[in-house]
Every structure is written in C-alpha cells, then in structure tokens.
C-alpha positions as CSV (number, residue, x, y, z in Angstrom):
1,M,97.4,99.8,93.5
2,E,98.8,100.7,96.6
3,K,96.3,103.2,97.7
4,I,92.8,101.3,96.5
5,F,92.2,100.2,100.2
6,E,92.8,103.9,101.5
7,K,89.3,106.1,102.4
8,F,88.2,108.4,100.3
9,Y,90.7,107.1,97.6
10,R,89.4,107.4,93.7
11,S,91.3,106.8,90.4
12,N,91.4,109.6,88.3
13,Q,90.1,107.3,85.3
14,V,87.3,105.9,87.0
15,K,83.8,107.9,85.6
16,A,81.7,106.2,88.0
17,G,80.3,107.8,91.4
18,G,80.9,107.2,94.8
19,L,82.7,108.4,97.7
20,G,86.1,105.7,98.0
21,L,84.9,104.3,101.1
22,G,84.0,100.4,99.9
23,L,87.1,99.1,99.5
24,A,88.4,101.1,102.8
25,I,84.8,99.3,104.6
26,C,86.0,95.7,102.8
27,K,89.5,96.1,104.6
28,E,88.2,96.8,107.9
29,I,86.1,94.0,107.7
30,A,88.6,91.7,106.7
31,E,91.4,92.8,109.7
32,I,88.7,93.0,112.4
33,H,88.3,89.2,111.6
34,K,92.1,88.8,111.2
35,G,92.1,88.1,107.5
36,L,93.4,89.8,104.5
37,I,92.1,91.5,101.4
38,F,94.1,92.3,98.4
39,A,93.6,93.0,94.4
40,R,95.4,92.1,91.1
41,N,94.9,93.4,88.1
42,N,93.0,90.7,85.3
43,K,95.1,90.6,82.1
44,T,91.8,91.0,80.1
45,G,91.0,94.3,81.9
46,G,89.4,94.9,85.7
47,A,90.5,93.6,88.6
48,S,90.1,90.7,91.0
49,F,89.5,91.1,94.7
50,I,90.7,88.5,97.0
51,V,89.4,88.2,100.7
52,Q,91.0,85.4,102.7
53,L,89.5,85.2,106.1
54,P,90.9,82.4,108.9
55,L,88.7,79.5,109.6
56,E,87.9,78.6,113.2
57,K,85.5,76.9,115.1
58,S,82.3,78.4,115.9
59,T,81.4,79.1,119.4
60,I,77.9,79.7,119.1
61,K,76.1,77.1,120.8
62,G,72.8,75.5,119.3
63,E,71.0,75.8,115.9
64,L,71.0,78.7,113.8
65,K,67.5,79.5,112.3
C-alpha cells in the first residue's frame, strides 16, 4: 500500500494495463492544492481512495459561465 502513489508502480497481482501514473498524478494534484490523498482496503475487496482538499474562499471575481 505504501508504494501505490509512486510513479510507475504496478502491483504484480494486477492484470490490467496502464503505466502506473494515474495515482501518482492524483497525488501531485492533491498536494499542489495543499490536500491529501490516501487509500484503504475494503473488507469486501477492492479499495477506497479518499482525497481531502482544504476549503478556501475563492479569489475569482465575477460570475463563472
């Protein structure tokens, strides 16, 4: 579990393709926004990924379209 957010890490048990970059990119995005990302195994199988981002007042002025 401690390696899943490292670039190019792929578990030996995973049959699916991919480069092992998705979770590393997610971690970078969370950290850029001063947040956290973590994972935990589910009792019934699989995993849950939790992303926590700080809530800050927007500095954007005007309406968003």
